[in-house]
N, CA, C and O atoms as a MOPAC input file, in Angstrom:
PM7 MOZYME 1SCF
protein

 N     98.01300 1     0.05300 1   -72.78800 1
 C     98.00700 1     1.07800 1   -71.77100 1
 C     96.76000 1     1.94900 1   -71.94800 1
 O     96.60600 1     2.60400 1   -72.97900 1
 N     95.88200 1     1.96000 1   -70.96600 1
 C     94.65400 1     2.74900 1   -71.08300 1
 C     94.85400 1     4.10500 1   -70.41600 1
 O     95.54700 1     4.22700 1   -69.40600 1
 N     94.23600 1     5.10200 1   -71.00000 1
 C     94.29600 1     6.44400 1   -70.44400 1
 C     92.95600 1     6.76400 1   -69.80700 1
 O     91.90400 1     6.32000 1   -70.26400 1
 N     93.02400 1     7.54600 1   -68.73900 1
 C     91.78200 1     7.99400 1   -68.13200 1
 C     91.11400 1     8.97800 1   -69.08200 1
 O     91.80000 1     9.74100 1   -69.76300 1
 N     89.77300 1     8.97100 1   -69.13700 1
 C     89.09300 1     9.92200 1   -70.01900 1
 C     89.35400 1    11.36100 1   -69.58000 1
 O     89.50100 1    11.64200 1   -68.39100 1
 N     89.40700 1    12.24900 1   -70.53800 1
 C     89.61800 1    13.67400 1   -70.26000 1
 C     88.38700 1    14.23300 1   -69.54900 1
 O     87.25100 1    13.97600 1   -69.94800 1
 N     88.63600 1    15.00100 1   -68.49200 1
 C     87.53500 1    15.65800 1   -67.78100 1
 C     87.08700 1    16.84200 1   -68.63100 1
 O     87.92000 1    17.64300 1   -69.05500 1
 N     85.78500 1    16.96800 1   -68.88800 1
 C     85.30200 1    18.08300 1   -69.71100 1
 C     85.69000 1    19.43100 1   -69.10700 1
 O     85.81400 1    19.55500 1   -67.88800 1
 N     85.88000 1    20.43200 1   -69.95200 1
 C     86.23600 1    21.75700 1   -69.43500 1
 C     85.06500 1    22.40000 1   -68.69700 1
 O     83.91000 1    22.00200 1   -68.85300 1
 N     85.39500 1    23.39500 1   -67.89900 1
 C     84.37300 1    24.21700 1   -67.24700 1
 C     83.69600 1    25.03300 1   -68.34500 1
 O     84.36500 1    25.64600 1   -69.17700 1
 N     82.36800 1    25.03500 1   -68.33800 1
 C     81.61700 1    25.81400 1   -69.32600 1
 C     81.42200 1    27.23900 1   -68.81400 1
 O     80.89300 1    27.45400 1   -67.72400 1
 N     81.85100 1    28.19200 1   -69.60800 1
 C     81.69700 1    29.60900 1   -69.28000 1
 C     80.33600 1    30.06900 1   -69.80000 1
 O     80.03700 1    29.93300 1   -70.98600 1
 N     79.51700 1    30.61200 1   -68.90300 1
 C     78.19300 1    31.09100 1   -69.30500 1
 C     77.97600 1    32.50400 1   -68.76100 1
 O     78.46400 1    32.82900 1   -67.67800 1
 N     77.25500 1    33.34000 1   -69.49400 1
 C     76.89500 1    34.65000 1   -68.95600 1
 C     75.73900 1    34.51200 1   -67.96300 1
 O     75.05700 1    33.48800 1   -67.92100 1
 N     75.53900 1    35.54200 1   -67.18200 1
 C     74.44400 1    35.55000 1   -66.19900 1
 C     73.09300 1    35.30500 1   -66.85800 1
 O     72.21200 1    34.69400 1   -66.25300 1
 N     72.92100 1    35.77000 1   -68.08300 1
 C     71.65100 1    35.55600 1   -68.77700 1
 C     71.39200 1    34.06200 1   -69.00500 1
 O     70.24000 1    33.62800 1   -68.97100 1
 N     72.43900 1    33.27600 1   -69.23600 1
 C     72.26300 1    31.82600 1   -69.38700 1
 C     71.90900 1    31.18100 1   -68.05200 1
 O     71.10500 1    30.24900 1   -68.00900 1
 N     72.50100 1    31.66700 1   -66.96100 1
 C     72.13000 1    31.15800 1   -65.64000 1
 C     70.65100 1    31.41700 1   -65.38700 1
 O     69.94100 1    30.53900 1   -64.89700 1
 N     70.19000 1    32.60600 1   -65.71300 1
 C     68.76800 1    32.94200 1   -65.53500 1
 C     67.89900 1    31.99300 1   -66.35600 1
 O     66.86200 1    31.53400 1   -65.87900 1
 N     68.31600 1    31.69700 1   -67.59000 1
 C     67.55100 1    30.77900 1   -68.44300 1
 C     67.52200 1    29.38100 1   -67.83000 1
 O     66.49000 1    28.71100 1   -67.87500 1
 N     68.63800 1    28.93300 1   -67.26000 1
 C     68.67300 1    27.62700 1   -66.59800 1
 C     67.68800 1    27.59800 1   -65.43600 1
 O     66.96400 1    26.61900 1   -65.25400 1
 N     67.66200 1    28.67400 1   -64.65200 1
 C     66.72700 1    28.77400 1   -63.52100 1
 C     65.28900 1    28.74700 1   -64.02300 1
 O     64.44400 1    28.03300 1   -63.48100 1
 N     65.02000 1    29.53200 1   -65.06500 1
 C     63.65700 1    29.61700 1   -65.60200 1
 C     63.17300 1    28.27700 1   -66.14400 1
 O     61.97900 1    27.98200 1   -66.08500 1
 N     64.08300 1    27.46800 1   -66.66800 1
 C     63.72300 1    26.13700 1   -67.17600 1
 C     63.57000 1    25.11900 1   -66.04800 1
 O     63.14800 1    23.98700 1   -66.28600 1
 N     63.90800 1    25.51300 1   -64.82900 1
 C     63.78600 1    24.60100 1   -63.69700 1
 C     64.87700 1    23.54000 1   -63.65700 1
 O     64.69700 1    22.48300 1   -63.05400 1
 N     66.01200 1    23.82200 1   -64.30200 1
 C     67.10800 1    22.86000 1   -64.27000 1
 C     67.59800 1    22.67600 1   -62.83600 1
 O     67.57500 1    23.60700 1   -62.03000 1
 N     68.03300 1    21.47500 1   -62.54100 1
 C     68.54300 1    21.16300 1   -61.20900 1
 C     70.06200 1    21.30000 1   -61.20900 1
 O     70.75300 1    20.64800 1   -61.99000 1
 N     70.56800 1    22.14700 1   -60.33400 1
 C     72.01400 1    22.32200 1   -60.19500 1
 C     72.30500 1    22.95500 1   -58.84900 1
 O     71.42500 1    23.53100 1   -58.21000 1
 N     73.53900 1    22.83900 1   -58.43500 1
 C     73.99700 1    23.49900 1   -57.22700 1
 C     74.51600 1    24.87300 1   -57.63900 1
 O     75.40900 1    24.96600 1   -58.48000 1
 N     73.96800 1    25.94200 1   -57.05600 1
 C     74.44800 1    27.29700 1   -57.32400 1
 C     75.33900 1    27.69800 1   -56.15500 1
 O     74.89100 1    27.78600 1   -55.01200 1
 N     76.60100 1    27.93600 1   -56.46400 1
 C     77.58500 1    28.20300 1   -55.42400 1
 C     78.16600 1    29.60000 1   -55.57800 1
 O     78.68600 1    29.96500 1   -56.63300 1
 N     78.06700 1    30.36500 1   -54.51200 1
 C     78.56000 1    31.74200 1   -54.45000 1
 C     79.92000 1    31.70500 1   -53.76000 1
 O     80.00800 1    31.33800 1   -52.58800 1
 N     80.97800 1    32.08100 1   -54.47100 1
 C     82.32000 1    32.01600 1   -53.87900 1
 C     82.77200 1    33.36200 1   -53.30800 1
 O     83.93300 1    33.51700 1   -52.93000 1
 N     81.85800 1    34.33500 1   -53.24600 1
 C     82.20300 1    35.63800 1   -52.67300 1
 C     82.27200 1    35.56000 1   -51.15000 1
 O     81.94500 1    34.53500 1   -50.55200 1
 N     82.69600 1    36.64300 1   -50.54100 1
 C     82.77000 1    36.71100 1   -49.08400 1
 C     81.37100 1    36.93000 1   -48.50100 1
 O     80.47100 1    37.40400 1   -49.19500 1
 N     81.19600 1    36.58400 1   -47.22300 1
 C     79.90000 1    36.87400 1   -46.58400 1
 C     79.54100 1    38.36000 1   -46.65100 1
 O     78.36700 1    38.70000 1   -46.79800 1
 N     80.52500 1    39.24200 1   -46.54600 1
 C     80.24700 1    40.68400 1   -46.61600 1
 C     79.72200 1    41.06900 1   -47.99800 1
 O     78.79500 1    41.87200 1   -48.10000 1
 N     80.29600 1    40.51100 1   -49.05400 1
 C     79.80400 1    40.79000 1   -50.40600 1
 C     78.39000 1    40.26000 1   -50.57300 1
 O     77.54500 1    40.89700 1   -51.20300 1
 N     78.14400 1    39.09800 1   -50.00900 1
 C     76.82700 1    38.48300 1   -50.11800 1
 C     75.76500 1    39.33100 1   -49.43000 1
 O     74.60800 1    39.33700 1   -49.85000 1
 N     76.15200 1    40.05500 1   -48.36700 1
 C     75.21100 1    40.94500 1   -47.68900 1
 C     74.82100 1    42.12200 1   -48.57700 1
 O     73.71700 1    42.65200 1   -48.45300 1
 N     75.71800 1    42.53600 1   -49.47300 1
 C     75.44100 1    43.65400 1   -50.37600 1
 C     74.44400 1    43.23100 1   -51.44900 1
 O     73.48300 1    43.94600 1   -51.73100 1
 N     74.68000 1    42.05600 1   -52.04900 1
 C     73.83700 1    41.60200 1   -53.16300 1
 C     73.91100 1    40.09100 1   -53.25300 1
 O     74.97000 1    39.49900 1   -53.04500 1
 N     72.77300 1    39.46400 1   -53.56600 1
 C     72.75900 1    38.01300 1   -53.74600 1
 C     71.73700 1    37.61700 1   -54.80300 1
 O     70.73300 1    38.29700 1   -55.01600 1
 N     72.02400 1    36.49800 1   -55.45700 1
 C     71.07300 1    35.93900 1   -56.42300 1
 C     70.67300 1    34.53100 1   -56.00500 1
 O     70.15600 1    33.75100 1   -56.80400 1
 N     70.92200 1    34.22700 1   -54.74900 1
 C     70.57700 1    32.90800 1   -54.24700 1
 C     71.78200 1    31.99300 1   -54.26100 1
 O     72.92300 1    32.43400 1   -54.39700 1
 N     71.50800 1    30.73800 1   -54.12100 1
 C     72.59600 1    29.78900 1   -54.05700 1
 C     73.18000 1    29.71000 1   -52.65700 1
 O     72.60200 1    30.19100 1   -51.68200 1
 N     74.31400 1    29.10300 1   -52.59900 1
 C     74.91800 1    28.78800 1   -51.31900 1
 C     76.33000 1    29.34000 1   -51.25700 1
 O     77.08600 1    29.23700 1   -52.22400 1
 N     76.68500 1    29.92100 1   -50.13300 1
 C     78.02800 1    30.42500 1   -49.91600 1
 C     78.98900 1    29.24100 1   -49.81500 1
 O     78.69700 1    28.25800 1   -49.13400 1
 N     80.11200 1    29.33400 1   -50.48000 1
 C     81.09400 1    28.25100 1   -50.44600 1
 C     81.93700 1    28.37900 1   -49.18300 1
 O     83.03000 1    28.94300 1   -49.19300 1
 N     81.39600 1    27.83900 1   -48.09900 1
 C     82.15300 1    27.75600 1   -46.85500 1
 C     82.63300 1    26.31200 1   -46.70200 1
 O     82.41200 1    25.49000 1   -47.59200 1
 N     83.27800 1    26.00100 1   -45.59800 1
 C     83.83700 1    24.66300 1   -45.43800 1
 C     82.76800 1    23.57300 1   -45.46700 1
 O     82.97900 1    22.52100 1   -46.07000 1
 N     81.63700 1    23.80900 1   -44.82900 1
 C     80.56800 1    22.81700 1   -44.82300 1
 C     80.04700 1    22.56500 1   -46.23500 1
 O     79.85800 1    21.41700 1   -46.63600 1
 N     79.81400 1    23.64700 1   -46.99200 1
 C     79.33700 1    23.48900 1   -48.36700 1
 C     80.37700 1    22.75900 1   -49.20700 1
 O     80.03200 1    21.89900 1   -50.01700 1
 N     81.65200 1    23.10100 1   -49.01600 1
 C     82.72400 1    22.44100 1   -49.75700 1
 C     82.71200 1    20.93500 1   -49.47800 1
 O     82.75300 1    20.12300 1   -50.40200 1
 N     82.65600 1    20.57800 1   -48.19800 1
 C     82.66200 1    19.15600 1   -47.82900 1
 C     81.47200 1    18.41400 1   -48.43200 1
 O     81.61300 1    17.28100 1   -48.89400 1
 N     80.30600 1    19.05000 1   -48.42700 1
 C     79.11800 1    18.41400 1   -48.99400 1
 C     79.22200 1    18.28800 1   -50.51700 1
 O     78.82000 1    17.27200 1   -51.08400 1
 N     79.75300 1    19.30300 1   -51.17200 1
 C     79.92200 1    19.23500 1   -52.62100 1
 C     80.90100 1    18.13100 1   -53.01100 1
 O     80.62700 1    17.34900 1   -53.92200 1
 N     82.03700 1    18.06600 1   -52.32400 1
 C     83.06300 1    17.07000 1   -52.64700 1
 C     82.50800 1    15.65400 1   -52.50600 1
 O     82.95000 1    14.74200 1   -53.20400 1
 N     81.54700 1    15.46700 1   -51.60900 1
 C     80.96100 1    14.14000 1   -51.38300 1
 C     79.89700 1    13.78700 1   -52.43500 1
 O     79.43800 1    12.64500 1   -52.48400 1
 N     79.50700 1    14.74400 1   -53.26500 1
 C     78.45600 1    14.49600 1   -54.25800 1
 C     78.98500 1    13.71400 1   -55.45100 1
 O     80.19100 1    13.59300 1   -55.66600 1
 N     78.03800 1    13.18900 1   -56.21600 1
 C     78.36600 1    12.53100 1   -57.48300 1
 C     79.14100 1    13.52000 1   -58.35400 1
 O     78.72000 1    14.66700 1   -58.49900 1
 N     80.27300 1    13.09500 1   -58.93800 1
 C     81.05900 1    14.01300 1   -59.76600 1
 C     80.32600 1    14.53300 1   -61.00800 1
 O     80.79500 1    15.47100 1   -61.65200 1
 N     79.19000 1    13.93400 1   -61.34300 1
 C     78.40100 1    14.41200 1   -62.48700 1
 C     77.37500 1    15.47100 1   -62.07600 1
 O     76.65300 1    15.99500 1   -62.92400 1
 N     77.30800 1    15.78600 1   -60.78500 1
 C     76.37100 1    16.80500 1   -60.30100 1
 C     76.63800 1    18.13400 1   -61.01100 1
 O     77.77900 1    18.59400 1   -61.03300 1
 N     75.61800 1    18.75500 1   -61.58700 1
 C     75.83500 1    20.08000 1   -62.18800 1
 C     76.06200 1    21.11500 1   -61.09000 1
 O     75.26800 1    21.23700 1   -60.15800 1
 N     77.15800 1    21.85700 1   -61.21800 1
 C     77.48900 1    22.90300 1   -60.25200 1
 C     77.78200 1    24.18000 1   -61.02700 1
 O     78.58900 1    24.18600 1   -61.95700 1
 N     77.10800 1    25.27100 1   -60.62800 1
 C     77.32000 1    26.57700 1   -61.23200 1
 C     77.96100 1    27.46600 1   -60.16900 1
 O     77.40700 1    27.65400 1   -59.08600 1
 N     79.12800 1    28.00800 1   -60.48900 1
 C     79.84500 1    28.89200 1   -59.57300 1
 C     79.69100 1    30.33300 1   -60.03400 1
 O     79.70800 1    30.61900 1   -61.23100 1
 N     79.54000 1    31.24500 1   -59.06100 1
 C     79.53300 1    32.67100 1   -59.40700 1
 C     80.21800 1    33.47500 1   -58.32200 1
 O     80.28100 1    33.06600 1   -57.16200 1
 N     80.72800 1    34.62500 1   -58.72400 1
 C     81.33000 1    35.57300 1   -57.78900 1
 C     80.95000 1    36.97300 1   -58.26700 1
 O     79.86400 1    37.15300 1   -58.81700 1
 N     81.80800 1    37.95600 1   -58.07200 1
 C     81.48800 1    39.31700 1   -58.47900 1
 C     81.63400 1    39.49700 1   -59.98200 1
 O     80.71800 1    39.99800 1   -60.63400 1
 N     82.78200 1    39.09200 1   -60.54600 1
 C     83.03100 1    39.31200 1   -61.97600 1
 C     83.45300 1    38.06100 1   -62.73200 1
 O     83.76600 1    38.15000 1   -63.91900 1
 N     83.47100 1    36.90400 1   -62.09000 1
 C     83.77100 1    35.66600 1   -62.78600 1
 C     85.16200 1    35.09300 1   -62.58900 1
 O     85.43500 1    33.98200 1   -63.04300 1
 N     86.04000 1    35.81600 1   -61.93000 1
 C     87.41900 1    35.34600 1   -61.76900 1
 C     87.55300 1    34.31800 1   -60.64000 1
 O     88.07100 1    33.22300 1   -60.86000 1
 N     87.09600 1    34.66000 1   -59.44800 1
 C     87.21000 1    33.72200 1   -58.31900 1
 C     86.39100 1    32.46900 1   -58.56700 1
 O     86.81200 1    31.36500 1   -58.22200 1
 N     85.20900 1    32.64300 1   -59.17300 1
 C     84.37300 1    31.47700 1   -59.44600 1
 C     85.03100 1    30.57200 1   -60.49100 1
 O     84.87600 1    29.35300 1   -60.43000 1
 N     85.75900 1    31.14900 1   -61.44500 1
 C     86.47500 1    30.34800 1   -62.44500 1
 C     87.53400 1    29.48300 1   -61.74300 1
 O     87.70000 1    28.30700 1   -62.06800 1
 N     88.23300 1    30.06800 1   -60.79500 1
 C     89.24700 1    29.31400 1   -60.04600 1
 C     88.59800 1    28.19700 1   -59.22200 1
 O     89.13500 1    27.09100 1   -59.15600 1
 N     87.45900 1    28.47400 1   -58.60000 1
 C     86.76300 1    27.44800 1   -57.81200 1
 C     86.30000 1    26.30600 1   -58.71600 1
 O     86.44300 1    25.13400 1   -58.36900 1
 N     85.74900 1    26.65600 1   -59.87000 1
 C     85.29600 1    25.62600 1   -60.81100 1
 C     86.47600 1    24.78100 1   -61.28000 1
 O     86.35900 1    23.56200 1   -61.40500 1
 N     87.61200 1    25.42500 1   -61.54000 1
 C     88.80300 1    24.68100 1   -61.96900 1
 C     89.25400 1    23.72100 1   -60.87800 1
 O     89.69500 1    22.61000 1   -61.17500 1
 N     89.15000 1    24.13200 1   -59.62400 1
 C     89.49900 1    23.24200 1   -58.50800 1
 C     88.60800 1    22.00300 1   -58.50400 1
 O     89.09500 1    20.88100 1   -58.36100 1
 N     87.30700 1    22.20900 1   -58.66100 1
 C     86.39600 1    21.05900 1   -58.65700 1
 C     86.62300 1    20.17700 1   -59.88600 1
 O     86.43900 1    18.96200 1   -59.81700 1
 N     87.01500 1    20.77000 1   -60.98800 1
 C     87.36300 1    19.97600 1   -62.17900 1
 C     88.55300 1    19.07400 1   -61.85900 1
 O     88.57000 1    17.90600 1   -62.24800 1
 N     89.54300 1    19.61000 1   -61.15400 1
 C     90.71000 1    18.81700 1   -60.76700 1
 C     90.32700 1    17.68200 1   -59.82500 1
 O     91.02700 1    16.67400 1   -59.73800 1
 N     89.21600 1    17.85200 1   -59.12500 1
 C     88.73300 1    16.79800 1   -58.21600 1
 C     87.90400 1    15.75800 1   -58.96100 1
 O     87.40000 1    14.81700 1   -58.34800 1
 N     87.75500 1    15.91700 1   -60.28500 1
 C     87.04800 1    14.93800 1   -61.09900 1
 C     85.61500 1    15.28100 1   -61.44100 1
 O     84.92500 1    14.46900 1   -62.05800 1
 N     85.14300 1    16.46000 1   -61.06100 1
 C     83.77400 1    16.85100 1   -61.39600 1
 C     83.68500 1    17.16500 1   -62.88400 1
 O     84.60600 1    17.74300 1   -63.46200 1
 N     82.57300 1    16.78100 1   -63.49600 1
 C     82.47800 1    16.80800 1   -64.95400 1
 C     81.37200 1    17.69600 1   -65.51100 1
 O     81.22900 1    17.80400 1   -66.72900 1
 N     80.58800 1    18.33300 1   -64.64600 1
 C     79.44400 1    19.11700 1   -65.12300 1
 C     79.47000 1    20.48900 1   -64.44700 1
 O     78.60800 1    20.81800 1   -63.63300 1
 N     80.48300 1    21.27600 1   -64.80800 1
 C     80.76100 1    22.52800 1   -64.11400 1
 C     80.53000 1    23.73600 1   -65.01200 1
 O     80.80100 1    23.71100 1   -66.21300 1
 N     80.02400 1    24.78300 1   -64.39200 1
 C     79.76500 1    26.04100 1   -65.08700 1
 C     80.35900 1    27.18900 1   -64.27400 1
 O     80.39700 1    27.14400 1   -63.04400 1
 N     80.81900 1    28.21000 1   -64.98200 1
 C     81.25200 1    29.45000 1   -64.35000 1
 C     80.45300 1    30.59200 1   -64.96100 1
 O     80.38000 1    30.72500 1   -66.18300 1
 N     79.85300 1    31.41900 1   -64.10400 1
 C     79.15400 1    32.60600 1   -64.59100 1
 C     80.23800 1    33.64600 1   -64.89100 1
 O     80.76700 1    34.29700 1   -63.99000 1
 N     80.54700 1    33.77800 1   -66.16600 1
 C     81.71500 1    34.53800 1   -66.60900 1
 C     81.65100 1    36.03100 1   -66.29000 1
 O     82.68800 1    36.68200 1   -66.15800 1
 N     80.44500 1    36.57300 1   -66.16500 1
 C     80.31100 1    37.99200 1   -65.83400 1
 C     79.80500 1    38.20200 1   -64.40200 1
 O     79.54000 1    39.33300 1   -63.99300 1
 N     79.67300 1    37.11600 1   -63.65100 1
 C     79.35300 1    37.18800 1   -62.23100 1
 C     78.05800 1    37.90900 1   -61.90100 1
 O     77.19100 1    38.12300 1   -62.74800 1
 N     77.96800 1    38.27400 1   -60.62800 1
 C     76.77500 1    38.97500 1   -60.17200 1
 C     76.71500 1    40.37600 1   -60.78900 1
 O     75.64500 1    40.97900 1   -60.87500 1
 N     77.86400 1    40.88200 1   -61.21200 1
 C     77.88700 1    42.15800 1   -61.94500 1
 C     77.07000 1    42.02600 1   -63.23600 1
 O     76.27600 1    42.90800 1   -63.56400 1
 N     77.26700 1    40.92500 1   -63.96200 1
 C     76.49700 1    40.67800 1   -65.17900 1
 C     75.02100 1    40.47800 1   -64.88100 1
 O     74.15800 1    40.88500 1   -65.65900 1
 N     74.73500 1    39.84200 1   -63.73700 1
 C     73.34400 1    39.65300 1   -63.33800 1
 C     72.68000 1    41.01700 1   -63.13400 1
 O     71.57900 1    41.25600 1   -63.63100 1
 N     73.35300 1    41.90800 1   -62.40100 1
 C     72.81000 1    43.24500 1   -62.13000 1
 C     72.61800 1    44.04200 1   -63.40900 1
 O     71.62200 1    44.75100 1   -63.55400 1
 N     73.56400 1    43.93200 1   -64.34100 1
 C     73.50400 1    44.71000 1   -65.58500 1
 C     72.50800 1    44.13700 1   -66.59300 1
 O     71.82700 1    44.89400 1   -67.28600 1
 N     72.41500 1    42.79900 1   -66.68000 1
 C     71.70300 1    42.18100 1   -67.80100 1
 C     70.48200 1    41.35000 1   -67.43800 1
 O     69.71200 1    40.97000 1   -68.32100 1
 N     70.28900 1    41.05800 1   -66.14300 1
 C     69.16100 1    40.21000 1   -65.74300 1
 C     68.22300 1    40.97300 1   -64.81500 1
 O     67.03100 1    41.09700 1   -65.09700 1
 N     68.75600 1    41.48000 1   -63.71400 1
 C     67.91400 1    42.11600 1   -62.70600 1
 C     68.61300 1    43.34400 1   -62.14000 1
 O     69.44200 1    43.22200 1   -61.23700 1
 N     68.28600 1    44.53700 1   -62.66500 1
 C     68.94000 1    45.75600 1   -62.17500 1
 C     68.61400 1    46.08700 1   -60.72200 1
 O     69.23100 1    46.98200 1   -60.14500 1
 N     67.65300 1    45.38000 1   -60.12000 1
 C     67.35500 1    45.60900 1   -58.69600 1
 C     68.42600 1    45.00600 1   -57.80300 1
 O     68.53300 1    45.37400 1   -56.63300 1
 N     69.23000 1    44.07200 1   -58.34400 1
 C     70.33300 1    43.50700 1   -57.55800 1
 C     71.43000 1    44.56100 1   -57.52200 1
 O     71.94600 1    44.98600 1   -58.55600 1
 N     71.76400 1    44.96400 1   -56.32900 1
 C     72.68600 1    46.07400 1   -56.12200 1
 C     74.06200 1    45.81300 1   -56.72700 1
 O     74.61400 1    44.72200 1   -56.58200 1
 N     74.60400 1    46.80200 1   -57.39500 1
 C     75.97100 1    46.72000 1   -57.91600 1
 C     76.93000 1    47.26700 1   -56.87600 1
 O     76.57000 1    48.12700 1   -56.07300 1
 N     78.14500 1    46.76400 1   -56.89800 1
 C     79.17100 1    47.27500 1   -55.97700 1
 C     80.52900 1    47.21000 1   -56.61000 1
 O     81.51900 1    47.59600 1   -55.98900 1

């Protein structure tokens, strides 16, 4: 009886690690799970997780690196867990969210 391999856990990273990944030119999908209204207040790039983005992500290779972020890391953790359940194996959650980005990476990004 063979068992399916265990899907790797979502990797929790601080905003400073996301910045380092960007600075190294790593290729990944940056997904913002906040609302459009929150995104109008502050953004660090990436793509809003709307239905079109969701459909395109689900169609990607399950090994595609995907980094999720929200305001403080909670909603993005749930989104990453959902994609893990769909079989994705290279997932990251920005544990301190855009709040951590504003505090520790770029204070010009507005806090709310």
